[in-house]
N, C-alpha and C positions, 0 to 999 in steps of 0.2 A: 425300717426307721427312715423318716423323711429327712433329707439333708438340703438345707437352703443356704445359699450364699447371700449375705446382706448387700444392700445397695452401696453401703459405705465401703465394703471390701472391693466390690466391683469398680466403684468410682476411683479407688486407689490404684488398682492394678491393671484394669482393662486398657487405659491409655498407654501404659508402658508396653503391654503386649502388642497393641496396635502399632506403636512406634517401630518395633523390630519386624513385625509382619509386613507393614507397608514399605519400610525401607528395604526389606529383603526383596520385594518385588522389583524395586528400582535397581538393586544390585544385579538381578538377572537381566534387566533390560539395558544395563550399562554398556553392553557390547554393541549396541545399535549406534554406530559412529555417525550415521546420517542425521541423528537427532540430538547429538551432544552439543553443549555450548562450549566445551573445551575438549580437546582430544584426550584419549586415554594416556598418551605419552605426557601431556601437560599435567594431568592429574598426578602421575607418578613422580614427575620431576620438579614441579613447582610447589607442591605442598610441603610444609616444613615439619610435619608430624606424621608418625606412622599410624597405620590403621589400627594396630593393636592398642596403641596409646589412646586413640580416639574411642575405641570400644570401652576400655577401662574407665575413661573419663565420663562417658555417658552413663555407664552403669552406676558409677559413684553418685552422679547427680540424681539419677532416678531413685536411688536409695534414700537420699535426703528428701526428695519429692514425696516419696511414699510415707516417710515418717511424719512430715508436715501435714500430709493429707489425713492420716489417721488421727493426729492431734486435733486438726481442724474439725473433722466430723465428730470427734468425741466432745470437744468444747461446745460446739454449736448444738449438740444433741439432735442432729437431723434424723428424722425418722424415715427418710427415703420414700415419702409420698404415701404413707399409710392413711387409714381412714381419718385419723386425727390430724394429719398433716395438711399441706396445701392441696386444694382440690385441683385435679388435672384440667388444664384448659390449653388449647392450642394457642390462643391469643396471649395468655399469660406466659407460656413457654417461649413464644416468639419474642415477647418483650424482654424476658430474662436473657435470652441468647443475644439479642442486639445490645442490651445494656452491658453484658459481660464482654462482648467483642469490643465495644467502645472503651470500656475501662481498661482492658488488657492492652489495646492499641495505645491508649494515652500513656499508661504507665511505662510500657516498653519503649515508646518513642523517646520520652524525655530522659529515662535512665540510660538508654542506648546512646543517645546523642551526647549526654554528659560524659559517658565513658570514653567517647572519642575526643572530646574537647579538654578533658582533664588529663594532662600528660602522664601523671603518676598512675592513674587508674588504667589508662590505655596500655602503658608499658608493662605494668605488673599484673593486670587482670584481663582486660578485653582483648589484648593482642593474641591471647591463646586461641580464641575463636578465629582470628584472621590468619592463623597459621595455615588454615585451609583456603589458600588462594583460589583453588579450584574446588568449590563445594561439592559434596556428594551426600546422598540421602541420610545415611546413618551417622553423619557428622553434624546433623542439624542441632543437636543439643550438646555438642562438644564445647564446653566453656570452662573457665576457671570456676571452681566450686562457689566462690563468693558471687560471681556473676550469675551462675545458675540459680542461686538462692534469691538474689535481689530481683533479677529480671523475670525469670520463669516461675519460680515457686511462689514468691511473694506476690508477683503480678497475678498468678492464677488464683491465689487465695483471695486477693482483693476483688477480682471479678466474680468469684463465687459468692462472697459475702455481700457485695453491693448489689448484685443482681437478684439476690434472694432465692436462687434456684435450690432445688432439693438435691440430695445425694444421687437420686435416680437420674435427674436431669443432667447432673454433672458428668455422668458416664458418657452421655452422648456429646455434650459440649466439649469436654476435654479430649475426647477421641477425635472429634472433628478438628479441633485446634491442633492436635498432634499431627494429623494427616496433612493439614495445611502447611505446618512448619516443615515437615519432611519434604513435601512437594516443593517448597520454596528453595530448598537446598539440593534438590536431586540432580541438578546439572543437565537435565534433559528437556527438550522442547518438543513434546509429543503431540501429534495432531489429535484434535478432539478433546484435549485436556480441559475439563470444565473449569478448573481453577484459573486457567489462562483466559477463558472466555468471560468469566464473571468477576474476576479480581484483577485490578491493575497492579496490585502488589503480588507479583508472581515470581517464577523461577528466574527469568531474565532480569527483572527489576532488582532482585536481591543479589544476583550475580554481579551486576554493575557495582554494587556497594562493596563487594569483596575485592574488586580491583583497586589498585593504588590510586587511580584518578577519581574513583568514586567514593573514597573513604569519608568525604565531607558531605555526602549526599545519600538519599534513599535510606534514612534511618528507620522508616516505618516498618512495623512488623506486628502481627502476622497477617492482618486482614486488609486494612484500608490504607490509602496514601494521603489522607486528608491533612495530617499534621505536616508532612513534607510540603504539600502545596501551600498551606496557610503560612508556614514559616520560612518559605523560600529555600528548602533543601531538596526539592524535587529535581531529579536529573532525568530528562527525557532520553530515550534511546531508540535505536532502530535495530531490527533483526536482519542480518545479512548472511547469505550462504557463504561458507568457507570453501575455497577451491578444493581442499582435501576432503571435504565432506563435513556435514554438521552445520551449526549456526554460530554466529557471534553477535552478542549484544553490544552494539557500538553507541557510545554516548556522542552527543553533538560536540563538534570540535571546540566551541567556545567554553564548554565545561572542562574538557580535557586540558585546555590551556590555562585554566583558572589557577 
């Protein structure tokens, strides 16, 4: 008897599996002190939440994410690219991916920035994510459940709907978006990392935002920095070697003094 897994089911659970597999690779690489943006000691001492709590928080968010994805696929009646569905085309796929990236970036920038400027939302919701002063890979999706729903889950749903991608295309898009988000929080500046080459929004860029002096800047996530540049919240930085090994992303002095 032939057993086939639907594109909708893969689109729901593959990005979750990718999250833990890719972040697991970075956990293994985390002992490479010469490539860390913060020392292991800083990670243990400065973070305000235990790793066990982070794991439970991420799993809870991913449960909600999976439920919403199943509902979304059911409501839209997506057929995963069958003969009656949208004909496969690399040009169409590229347009859908770019549209989805722009939609996700725009939604997350303005929601993220508002959560910083609204004192109630920051204190009771977004501050949970900033308990990770020293970000690490599997903490990428550690948020308050309300933030996870608003920023990530609803943002992902909007990018899926407005781009017009199929369930099959969503498997690849959301797996890529997941890898990029994990990479932005991994805390490592590894040589040859393609995300650091092709994206200005990278590990160091987001690390600056997690520091106290950078909390008013670098809201963009996960792909481009356009909204930060357009709206004046872009914080330039330089990467410098630490004497004890590793790198440090240092913001320009005029931004630190702001």
